[in-house]
C-alpha angles and dihedrals in degrees: 000000000000118000093233094057109111124219109232142159118245087236089063088066107029140020125220121224131185127248132245120289092227131193115240095218090066093057117107095029138080137034101282127084124228116207120217134177088278089080091063122086134173087221110035136049095237138351112216094202088071090072119085132182113262131189101180129106123272141171127247090248089068095055122102132182142197111313095021120127127229127186134209110245097197144022127207099190139027085221088072105040103193102128108135091355118144132235119192118208114245128223090257088078095056115132093015131113104249118185126196111229126221095262091061137067122219118223110221111199126176095155129105090255106105118237090233090062090048089050093054091044088057091050092056122111091235092057093044091051090050092050092049090051096051098039120109136207136060111227091028120026115215140182133200131226091251090053089062097040091052094059108121125208143150113268116209123212118277096259091054091046090054092051092047091050093047093051093049095041092051091056092045092048091055090049090051092047090055091048092052091047090053091048090053093047092050091050090053092051092046091050091050092049092050092047095051104033107025108028093027090215096169091053093048090048093051093045092052097038096096089209094312125163110289093209090059093045092048091048091052088054094047093242136106125264088242091059094043091055090060091064121086118242095219140060131222132199121259140164087271093049128257113354133172112284112262095022118113141224115235140156125252091241090060093050103045139025110251125210140176131204145215144209115245112223109286088209091067112081091195089071096050116014110104092355117166101179118103113249118182135204125182088260089069088062097043095080099040118127092201137018091271126105114198101160144013131220092233134040129201135206127247087262088055092051091051091054090064116079092219090049111190118346121211131258109278095040111149114227125204119183106230098192144011080053124359114221115045109135130194144164109222115225090188135054102273142200117194141204126234093276095081146075105207124199124202107196101212097139133058101310118076122229089245092056092048093047094056093038087061089061091055093044095045097105091055091044092054092044089057092053117102136186143106106227091037134348119254133180114213124215089246090057093044099048098068096053108127127227140175113251118204125208119285091247092058092044090053092050091049091051092048092049097050099035095089090050094049090047089053091049090053092047090050092050092054090047090050089053091051093047092048091051091050091048094047091047093049097044100074093037093052094045093048095046091241089133127029124233 
């Protein structure tokens, strides 16, 4: 710790104010946006899906703008540790009316300490440990405004604060860039899948071409003439409606090998202690930024793997969460064991894992409609297996895989780089804020 770092309370720099006690019937309408706890993450700066349209009245004290910080006032589960965590409003919300909801606190700051520094301070392990220690409640953990304002820390001089913020922001910006790149790549793959295997655009184009130039038709579809020539130019009737001639109707159980999972007893250390094998629950998929799973929050031992009937599934296994909730999808880049909340698909037949992964998106409405349950919906393997799908020829499947492989490879590479950058950021954060290392 540097000698010129001053010990202060957070309340000496900022003040904490409560959010708007809103009325639910005004949500979903209007031109303003109401922020809820869904905008707060323990990983990201801000989650846009936590903002909802709002048409009710509010006061100016409840408004926030780009660069302002809001905090989660409560936490319902240790599985989602957001209590006291900050979210900082991005530039995308500039020139909009943004209202802080009642489950958030607004950080009011008119000091010379930049909000970005405050944000990183609130992401530190020391701050999080303090918040956990002063929180109250059992089912729902809560904190007060004074809890936050009483947090004590060492404040570095302004020039050091700026350097600390720049180092951490640079890492976070690179993480965000990779996330956006992956989002774009996934959208491209999804669009290609829909064009070829749902809308059958190449077949329609050939059917309506009237002998037109194939090079021109292929170019308009964004594919090569070689690929276009593999598609039929006619449709035929099927139980799923009109499909390309020569393609077939099948069921997902006939095209992939389907597995379930289990949870070895958590009371038995031999299943968990020192475990190095990846073991997934739906929660591991809930925070993914792409359909790629590179790690799990828990690991199990070899004994733990052997307690699960499906044992360890291979790299490339496609995971579908079957309950709590139904619908998370991921491609596993590691050998994986799973709990009972999944339907896992090993693609060891004609269909590739990439095809199956993006088919699940298209089939999701039917999948969810087959789910049953009162406390929470669940789709069983027996309900999932008979779902029908259209299977193209092997030649077209191969071309699809070849075309998307570089994009999927890039998504996976980006995910591993994100993990490395996050580790660097999380390692640097406490050392920079404590003065252990100089910037």
